[in-house]
N, C-alpha and C positions, 0 to 999 in steps of 0.2 A: 644392488641397492644397499647402501651402507647402514643397515638397520642397527648395527651394533653401537651407533653413535647416540642412541636414544634410550632413556631409562623408562621402564613402565611406571605406572602411577603408584604402585605400592612401595616402590623404593624411593619415590619423591615426596610422598606425604603419608602420614598414618591415617588409616581408615579404621577407627576403633570399634565400630558397631559390630556386635557379633549375634545379637538377637534383634531381628527386624520385624516390624509390623506392616510395612508398606505393601509387601507382596499380596497380602490377603485383603487389602482395602479396595474399594471401588470409587470411581469418580461419579458422584451423584449430584454435585452442584458446581456451578462456575465459580472460580476464584475472582478476586478483584483484579481486573485487567487494567494495566497502566501503560498506554502507548508512550514510547519515548522517541518517536519519529522526529519531533521538533528539536531534540537535543542530541541524543546518541546517534539516531539516524542522520540527522542533519550534518553532524561532524564527519560522517563517512561519505558525504557526497562530493564528487569532483567540483561541482558548483553548488555551494550551500544555498539554501532557500533565500530569496529576497523577501521583504515584508509581505508583499501580496500573496506569495505562495505559502508563507507560514500562516497567514490568516485563513486562506482557503482551506488548508490542511486542518487547522484547528477547528474551523466550523464544520468540516466533515466529521471529525471525531466526536464533536458534541452532537451532531445530528444522528450518528450512529448509536449514541447512548453511553459513551464512555464517561465515567464519573470521577476519574482522577487522571490528569494528564500532565506529563512533564513537558514544560513549554520551552525550556532553554537553559542555557549556561550564561547568565547575564554578565558575569565578570570576564568572559572569554572574548566577547565581541560587542560593538556598539549596536549591531543589528539585533542580537539577542536581548540586550538590555532594553532597547526601544520596544521590542515586542512585548516584553513583561510590562513595560509602562503602558502600552496600548490596552492590556488587560485591565490595568488599574484605572485607566481613564475612559473606558468605554463599557458597554454592556454586553459584549459578545460572549462573555462567560456566564452561563446561567448560575443562579445562586447555589445550586446543588453539585457544582463541579469543583473539585479540589484542584488547586494549582500547585505544581511541584517545580521548584527550581534547584539547580545543581551547583555545588561549589566544592573546591578543594578545601583542606584544613589549613587555610592561611588567612590571617586576620584581614589584611587589606582586601582580599577577594571576598571574604565573608561580608565585610562592610558594604562593598559594591553590590553584593547579592541582596542584602537587607534593604539597601536604598532602592533597589528595583521593585520591591514588593510593596513599598509603603502606599497605603491607600486602597489596596486590593481588599474588597469586603468578603471575598470568598474564603473558605478554608484554604490554608496554604501549608505546604510541606517544604522545609529547607532540607535538602538532600546533601549531606556531606560525605566525602569519600576519601580514602587513603589506601594505597596498595599495601598489602601486609605479607605477601609471600616472601620466603627467604631470598629468592633470586632478586626480587625487586628491592628488598631491604639492602642487600649487599651491592647490587650493580647500579641501581637507579638512585636510591635514597641515601646510601652509605650510612645507615643507622642500625644499631642493634635493637633487639626486642624492646628493652626498657626505654631506650631513647625514642623509638617510634611510638610506643604507648604514650609517652609524655607529649609528643607532638600531636597525636590524635586528641588526647584530653584537652590540650591547650586550644585546639580548634573547636572542640565541643564547648569549652568555657566561653570562647569568643561568641559562638552562636547563641549561647544562653544569655550572655551579657547584652548582646545587641538586639535579640528578638525574643528572649524568654518572657518578657512582659506582654507581648502581643497575644491577645486571647484567641485569635483565629489561626495561630501558627503552631504546627507540630514539627517534629524532627525525624529525620532519617539518616541512618549511617550505613555505609557500605564498606566493608573491608574488601577492597577490590582484589581480585585474584583469590577469592575465598577458597576455591577448590584446590589450591596448591599451598594453602597456609595450614600450619599445625593446628589441629582441632582445639587443643586446649588453649592456645593463644588466641584464637578467635573468640572463644567463650570468655577468656579473661578480659579482652578488650571490649567486647559487646556488653558484658556485665557492668563494666566500669562506665560505659556510655549511658546505659539505661539508669544507673544509679545517679550519675551526674545530671542527666536530664530529668530525673525524678519520674520515670515512666509509671503511669497508673492506667487502669482500665478506662478511666474517663479521658485521659490525654496519653494514649499509647505512643510508644516509639516504634518506628519501622526499622527492623533490621533486615537489610537487603544483602543476600548472599550470592554474588555473581560467579558464574562459571566464565570468567573473563576470557580464558583460553581453554577450549574444551580439550580435555586430556585423558578421558577415561570413558568406559561404557556407561550408559545411563544409570545402571544399578548402582554404580559407585557414588554418583552425584546424589542419588536417593539416600543412600547410607549416610553421607555427610550431612544432608539436610535433616534426616530423622535424628541423628546424634545431637545436632544443635537444638532441634525441637524438644528433645527430652531433657537436655541438661542446661539450657540457658536459664538465667534467673528471671524473675518477674514475668513468667511466660504469659500470664493472663493480661499483662500490660504491654505485650510485644505483638506487633503484626509481623509475622515471618514472611519475608518476600524473596523471590528468586529472579535472577536476571541471567538466563542462560545465552551463551553464544553458540555458534554453529560450526566451529572449526572442523569437527569430525562428521558433520552432517547429521547429528542426532540431537540437535537443540530442542526440537519438538518432543522427542521421547524424554529427554532430561526434564523438561518442564512438567510433563504429565506425571512422571514418577515422583518428581519433587512435591507436587500437590498431594499425591498419595502419602508422602512422607511427612506431611504437616505444614507445607507452605500454604499461606492464605491469599497470597498476592503474587502476580506475575508481571514482570516488566518486559516489554518486547516491542517489535515494530510491526505494523500492518503490512503483511506480505514479506516481512523478514529483512528489510534493508539494514545494513550495518557494517562495521569494519570487517575486513577480511571476507569471510563467508556469511556474515550477517548476524543480526540479533535473532532471537527466537521469533518465529512467525506467529503472532497472536491471533491473526485471522484464521489460520489453519487450525490452531489449537481450539478456538471457539467453535468452528464448524465441525471439528472432530467430536466435540461434546453434542452438538446438534444431531450428528449422525448416529449418536447413541441414545437419542431420546432425552437429552438433558438440555434445558434452556440455556443458551450461552449468554443471555442478558444483553446482547448487542445485536443491532439490526443489520443484517446482510441481505435484505430482500432486493436490493438493486446493486448487485456486486459489480456490474459493468461500469456503473457511474463511480463506484468507489475506486475501481481500478483506474479509470480515466483520470480521476483527481490525484491519485497517488502517483501515477506516471507523470502527470503535469508537474507536480510539486517536486518530485525527485529527479525529473529528467532521465529516468531509467525505465525501460519497458519491462513489464511483467512477462516472464517466460511463458510460452504457449502451453507448457506442461506443468506449470505451477499448480499446486493442489487448489482445487475448487475454482480458482479465478481464471486460470489459463484458457485461452481460446479453444484448445483442443481437449480439455479434460472430460467433456461430455460427449466426445465424438468417437464413434466406432469406425475404424478403417477396415477391419476384418468382416468379411461376409457372414461368418458364423456368429460373430458378436452382434451384427446388425439383426440377424435372424432372431437371436435370443431376445434382444431388446424389443423388437417388434411384437413378439409373442408375449413379453412381459407387459407391454402397454395394453395389448388386447385383453390379457387376463385381468389387469387393473381396472380397465373400463367395465368389463363384464361383472367383476366382483362388486364394484360400486353400484352398478345398476341392480344387481341381485339383492344388495343390502339396502337399496333405496337411500344411499348417502352420497354426498359430493365426493368426487375423486380426491379432492385435497384433504379429506377427513380420514380416509382409510389407511391402513397400514401400507407402507411403501415396501415393495419387494420385487422391483424390476431388475432383472439380471444386469450386471456390469455397471449399474449406476448406484453408487452407495447412498446418494440423496436425490430427491426430486429436483431436477434443474429449475423447476418453477419456484422452488423455495428461495432461490437467490436471484430471481428475475430473469432466468434463461428460458427460451422457448424450446420446443422439441425438434424444430427444423434442423438445428445444428447437430442433433444426436445422430441422425442416420442419412442426412441428404448430401452433405459435402464430404465426399470421400473419393480419393483418387483410384480406389480399387472397386468401386461399386457401380460401374456403368456411367451413370450421369455424374458420379463423383469425379470423373476425369475431366470435368469442365475446365478447371484451372490449369491442368496439365496441357490440354489442347490449345488454350488461349496463349500460353507462354511459348510452347514449342512451335506453333503454327504462325503466331503473329507477334510474339514478343511482349505480350501484355501479361504482366505479373499482378495478380489480384491479392491484395491483403486478405487474411483469413476471414475477417468479418464481411468483406465484399464477396468473397466466395459463397458465404452463406446466403447473402441477399440475392445474388445472381442465380444460384442453384434453384431458388424458389421460382424465378422467372422461367428458367429452363424447364422445370417440372410442370409449370402451367402450359407451356407450349407443347411438350410431348404428351401430356395428358389429353390436350385438345385434338392433336393430329394423330395420335397413336403411332407415330413414326420416330425412328431414331433421328436425332438432329446431327447434321454433318458440320465439319468445321466452318465452312463459309456461312452457313446459316447461324452458327453460334456467334460469329463476328458480327453479322447483321443485327442479330438480336441485342448484343452487347451495345453496339453503337446506337440503336434506336432507344434503348432504355436509358443509357448514361451520357451519351456523347452528342447525338444529333439534336438540335433544337432550333426552333424558329428564332430569328434575331429580332423579331418584333417585340416591342416592350422595353428591353434592356440590351444595349449593345456597347461594346468597347469602341471609343473614338480615338483615344491616344493614351499611351503609357510611356513613362520615362522615369528611370531610377538611376541617379548619378551619386557618386561620392566624391567629396572635396574636403580636404583638410580633416579627415577623420569623421566628417559628418555625411550622412545619407539624406538625400532629398528625393521623395517619390512624388511625381505628378500623374494624376489619373483623370481622364475625362470619360464620362459615360453619357450616352443618350437614353433617357428614360421616358417612355411615352412621348417621344418626339422632342423632348426638351433636354438640352445639353447641360450637364452638371460637371464642374471641375473642382478638384481638391488638390492641395499641396500640403504634403506632410513630411515632417522631419523625423529621422531616426526610426522609421518603420519601413518595411519592405512592401512590395506591390500587393501581396495578398492582404496584409493588414490595412494598407491604404484603401484598397477596393472595398473591403468589408466596412471600413469606417465611413466612406463616402456613401455606401448603400444604407448604412444605419442612419446617416443624416437625412436620407430620403425616406426613412420609416420602413426600410426593407431589411430586417435583421437576419443575418446569416451567421450562426455560430459554428465555427469550424472545429470539429473534434479531432481530426487527424488528417494529414496530407502525405501522399506517397507519389514519388516521381520515378520515372523510368524512361529509357529510350526504346522506341519501337524497332529501330534498326540500327545497324552500325554504319560508320562513314559520315562524310560531310553532309549528306542529304537526309540524315536521320531526323525523325520527328520526336519530340518529347511528348509524353503522356503524363498528365497529372490527375490523380484520383483523390477526391476529398470525401471525407465523412462529415456530414453537417447535421445540424439539428434545427428544426423549426417547431412551430406549435403542434404539428402532427407526429413529432418524434424524429428519430435519426434516419437519414437518407444518404445516398451516395450520388455523386456527380463526377463527370470527367471533362477534361479539356485537352486539346491537342494542337500543337503548333511547332514550327521550327525553333522558336524561342521558348526556353523553359519557363521564363517569367510569364510570357503571354499565355502559355498553356495553362499555367496555374490560375491566372486571372480568368481565363475562359471557363474553367471549372467552376469558379466562384460565381461567375455570371449565370452559368446554367442552374446552379443551386438557387440564385436570386430569382431567376424566372419561375422556377418551380414554387418558391416561397411566395412570390407575388401572386401567382395563380391560385395558390392555397388561400391567401388573404382575400382575394377578390371573390372566391366562392363561399366564404363564410359570412 
């Protein structure tokens, strides 16, 4: 490894702090969280969000309780500009939510940004940035310190000229790559900006200090933040903000130590999406506080719905080991862990009974589980029942090796519950053929009465796709012809037109065997009025298998509607 090519942080930037207070401080309250998923996170996506995804993500963040949201880079794309205009022309942003827009220090782009926010009644922050580190000055901008300072101030004057008269608008400045910039130069530029923008306690300026490229251990970033916290002018008129990235995998630690060092505001992404290895994960940060008894001020009580929305909007799956939200983070595969967790749950119940208090009210101290999964909407089945090393936990392994059926993790949890019911009733070990029979009876086999597929055709011509689907519902044939959507979407739309709504949450396809005679298996997770469920479809055609799965879900949904 040619490690000699790289310089350590102390030879790249001065870290002048010698007496530090942050090591003796404690986290006792949540900072102001500012999700940047719609701007910084969106810029990092292989496929940037379309307007529908941006709106759904924004509405999620509002529902979770975020009070300041960076919504876009309106001078960078028409999509971003139009979304800012949507905020201005609709009521999707509650009055108490502050809207943040992002711009470089260039007059024409600042003008475009100010045009985008006209008419927004909410508090607005115009966030201006310029890279300030020596390498960026020399290689990217080709400007000396004085030249760059003047460029930044010119941008600040443009912001003031174009938006300073707007009473609901405040300003934010980011010296990008702060953590590789000379500390005295950061203070010089930031002080010039707060003077130019006349920062006051009543109209504070946000100084945002990004670790654009993580280059040091978290204690160094904390030292850098505390140095600015102690030496920047007009401190009572400044909101000190941080924006850590995760290049070294320590973005969360950097943010936590930065708050100890004086930061009041943290910018990041829910679950940490962002360029390279991501922005700091503000969901993990908030739930870290929750696990220490500090109110994070954000609602994570349905974390699976949050994850589904983030995955839909980003088109990126959240890793099964991701802190707090991953499918496996509350699952013990080790028998000794399972034993400790079982005993912990028993002690918890007994203690609640002895104190005559609800289990949700007493101190949580179950081994191996840092928080109660119920706090974030998880049940306890997934904790100990789906496990490839725990007897019945081998369910998924047997189905895959014996029959080629690969179960998604959440379906493993659902099916394990069915197997548990069977074994509890019979008292016998379930064998692979019985396992397949149970799987088919629960998810695959279904009467064709009520809803059945009559015809399905999906063709493409001149870049256009046309899907024709015919269904027989209660003996009456219904036909739909749809453009630019596939068979699954066409089938769900035709069902919706007949008042049978099936909301597809996820779809998984696999081949049961190899060769020309192989059958396709489609597994879908869907939701109806009774909550999420699973259904399967099987056929030589992948498309027909998928539609069959949707129809099985529709029959179940129709039966539910009929019984209510």
